[in-house]
N, C-alpha and C positions, 0 to 999 in steps of 0.2 A: 624294556617294556613296562616293568613295574613302576619305575620312576615317572614315566610319562603318565600313567594312570593316576599316580599320587598328585602330579602337577595339575591334572585336569580336575581332581577332586578338591584341591586347595581353594580355588575361588568360591566353590559352593560352600565349603566349610566356613570361609570368611563371611560370606553373605548370611549364612545361618547365624553366626555370632552377631553380625551387624543388625540383623532383624531383631534379635533380643535386646541389644543395647539401644538402638534407635527406638525400639518399642517401649523401653523403660524410661528413656531420657528425652526422647524427641531429637530433632535434627540439631538444633542450636547447642544443646547441652552435651551432646555426644562428642567424645574425643576418640581419635583413632587408637590411642594407646589402650582405651577401655575395651575396644573391640578386639585388639590384639591380645590383651590379657585373657579375655574370655575364650578366644580361639586357641590360646596356648602357643602363640607365635610372636615374633617381634613386629613392631610397627613397620619396620622396613620391608618385611615380607608382604604386608598389605600393599605397599606402594609398588611392589613388583607386578601386581595384578590390577591395581586401581590407581588412577592418576592422583586423586585427592579425595577428600571426604565427600564432595559433591558427586563425584563419579561412583563412589561406593554406595551412596544413598540412592542414586539413580538405579544402580544394579539391584539393590535390595528391594526397592519399590517395584521394579519391573518383575522381579521374581515373585514377590507377594501377589501382585495383580495376576501374573501368569497362573499361579496356583489357584487363586480364587476363581478366575474365569474358567479354568479347566473344570472345576467342580460344577460351575453353573452350566457349562456346555454339556457335561455329562448328564446333568439333571434335565436339561432341555431335550436331550436325545433319548431319555429313558422312556419306558413304556408305562410308567406309573400314570395313574389318573391325573388330569390337570390340576385338580384341587390339592392332591398330595404333593405334586411338584411345586406348586406355589407355597405350600406350607414349608416344604424343605428349603425353598429359596429364602423365605423369611428367616428361618432358623440359621442357615448357613451365612446369610448376609449379615445378620445382627451379631452372630458370634465372631465373624471376621472383623466387623466394624469395631467391636469392643477390644479385640486383641490387637488390632492395628491402629488404634486411635492416635497414638503419638506419630506414627508414620503419616497418617492422614493430615494431621496438623502441620507437619513439615511440608507436605505437598501444597496445602492450602495457604499457609501463612508465610512461607519463605518464598519471596518473589522469584528467586532463581529456580525454584522447584515446581512451580505451578503447571508447567507444560507436561509434567509427568502424568497428570490426571486425564488429559483430554482423550487420547486414543482408547484407553481402557474404559473410560466412562462411556464413550460411544458404543463400544462392544457390549458392555453391561446393559445399557439401555435397549439395544437391539435384542439381546437374549431375553430380557424381561418382557419386551413386547411380544416375542415369540411365545413365551410361556402364557402370557395373558390371552393371546389370540386362540390358544388351544382350549380355553374355557368354554363350557356350554352356555353359561350365562354371561353376557358381556357386563362390564362394570357399569356401563351407562347405556341407556337407550338413546337412539338418535345418531345422526351422522356426524355431529360435531365431535363426539368422542373419537370416532374412527379416524377422522381427518386430523385431529390434534393429539392422537394417542402418544406418538413419540415425544412430542413436546411436553405433554403431561407427565410422562414417565421421567423425562430428563429433569423437569422442575422438581418432581417429588424426590428423585434420587439426590440431586444436588442439595435440596432443602434438608434432607435427612443427614447428609454428610456434614453440612455446615452447622446444623443444629447440634449434632453430636460433638463436633470439633470445638464449638464455642462454649460448651458447658464447663463449669468449674469441675476440677478433678474430684471433689467430694460428692458431686452429683451425677457422675458419669453413669453408674449403674441404674439409677432411677430414671435418668433421661433416656437411656437406650431402651429400658423396659417400656417407658411411656411411648416412645416412637414405634416400638414393635407392636404394642397394642393398637395404636392408631392405624398402622398399616393393615393389621388384621381386620379392623372395623371397616376400613375403606374397601378392602377386598370382599368383605361380607355384604357390602352395600348399605351399611348403616353406620 
């Protein structure tokens, strides 16, 4: 029974190491041996659980999205005031963006990885829409906003992701801070 428990924990341990290495190096520069070294296992052990680097990257991204979306789902379900939930959304979102930027770049700029973003992005946009709907003051007056809300959210989220992913490494902190301030101004109506 103990061996089975360890066997079930090993993929999670590998993914944790992969998150760190992919996060530091990005998809292209990451080597399986670097992940194995950080996990304290042999490269061959990784291939016991994952077919190749692409499969491990997919599992790592899915785990990262799962963690992030779980936080946002909990936030959406909380009894906090809508404005407090939106403030928390912004903080969680931008902290996660900064931490996961190399993974994001791998999803956006590696053609074989782009499909990893679609389903999670749709879920995130739906959660953001739910959080925005709970506000007492709508972001915009008029029916156009209500009709196009999902599209506006999607364009904003995708724009944020690409803006952050395209910035030079030396400007990441400044860009993410600028994007955070912009979103806060948008939500404040100014």
